[in-house]
N, C-alpha and C positions, 0 to 999 in steps of 0.2 A: 574815646571809643564807647559807644553805647552798648549796654548789656541788658538783655531782656530778662526780667525776673518777676516772679509773682509778688504782688504788692504786699508790703508789711506795714506795721504801725508807723515805722520811721518815715514812710513815704507820704503819710496823710496830708501834711501841710502843703507839700509840693503838688500832690495829686489834686487837692482842692483848688490850687491856683490854675492848674491845667484844665480841670473840669469847668471852672468859670470861663476860661478862654473858649472852650468847646461850646458852651452855651451861648456865648457872645457870637461865635461863628454862625450859630443857627438863629441869630437875631433876637435872642433873649436879652433882658437887661443885665448889665454888669452888676452882679450880686455875689461877691466872694463868700459872704456868710452863708447864703442859701446853698451855693454850690458845695462848699466845704461840709456843711451839715448833711446834705444828700449823699455825697460820695462816702463820707465817713460812716453813715448809717448802713449803706449797702455793704461796706467792708466789715463793719463790726457785727452786723446781724447775719453775715454769711449768705446774703441774698444773691451775691454775684461773685464771679471770679474776675480779678483785675490783674493784668500784667502791665508792667511799666518798662520804659526804656530809660535806664539810669546812666548818668555820666557823672560820677562822683556824687555830690550831694544834690545835683540838679537832675530833674526829670525832663526828658525830651518829648515823651508821648505816653499814651496808654491805650489799652483796649479793655472793654468791659463786656463780660459774657454772662448771660442769664440762662440757667437751666430750664428746660421745658420738655414737652413730649409731643410726638406726632401720633395722634390716636389712630389714624388710618394705617400707618406702618407699624404701630405698636412698639415704638422705639424712643429712647431718650435722645433729645437734640439740644443744641445750644443756640441761643439767639445772640448774635454778635450785634449788640445794640449801639455801642459807642467805640469809635476809633478816632483818635486825635493825635496829631503831631504839632508841636509848637511851631508857629510859622517860620521862626528863624532857623529851625532845624530840618525843614522839609527838603526833599530831593536828595536825601542821604541814605535811603533804603530803610529808614526806621519804621515807616508804616508797613512795609513788606515784612520786616522782621517781627513786628507785633502780630500781624496776620498769621504768619507761620507758627508763632508760639501758640496762638489760639487753636490752630489746626492740630498741632502736636498734642496740646492738652486734651482736646476732644478725642483724638485717637487713643491716647494713653488711658483715658478714663471711661471708655465704652460708649461715648456718644456717637450716634450714627450719622449726624448731619450738622453742619453749621449753616444758619440762615441769617441773612441781613437784608435791610432795606436801605436805600439811599435816595437822595434827591435826584429828580430827573435831569437836573442840570449839573450834577456833580460828575463831570466827565473825567476828571483826574482820578477820582475814587473808582469809578466804573472801570477805567482802564486797568487800575491795579487789581481789582477783584477778578476781572476776566483773565488777566495774565496769570493769576494763581489758580485758575480752573473753575471759578464760580460761574454759574450759568444764570442768565436772566430767565425768570419764570415767565413763560409765554402762555401758561395754562390758567393761572389764577390771578385775580385782581386783589389788591390790598385795600381794605376799607377801614375807616376809623370813625368812632363816635365820641364826641366830647361830652362828658357828663358834667352838668352844672353842679 
């Protein structure tokens, strides 16, 4: 049975493994060292909040949240940037449980909104998000600029 908990130091090795798989899912090179360094830095520097689905010593998934602000509404928000469930553990409600933990954390800590972006062809993710009450933004476009 998976239990959703806030990540601790003891989770970092497994979290590095999952973060590497997450990056591979998004067509990045397999680089466990890079993935582990990145996720450990976010955890150790307190840049993000990470929740994990644990089953004994093994992690099944994680969600990573970054604090931000909405200037127009003048409120704190959370960016739900990373959600991943190990492929062998999917279709067991783990993603939904991680999303609900993110929502509960936001509510309990005074955040006014959770925001996320997903690939246009991520139909499974979109179905999950919409079933949890997330709405597609029909008003704004999302732009990105790569800095060399």
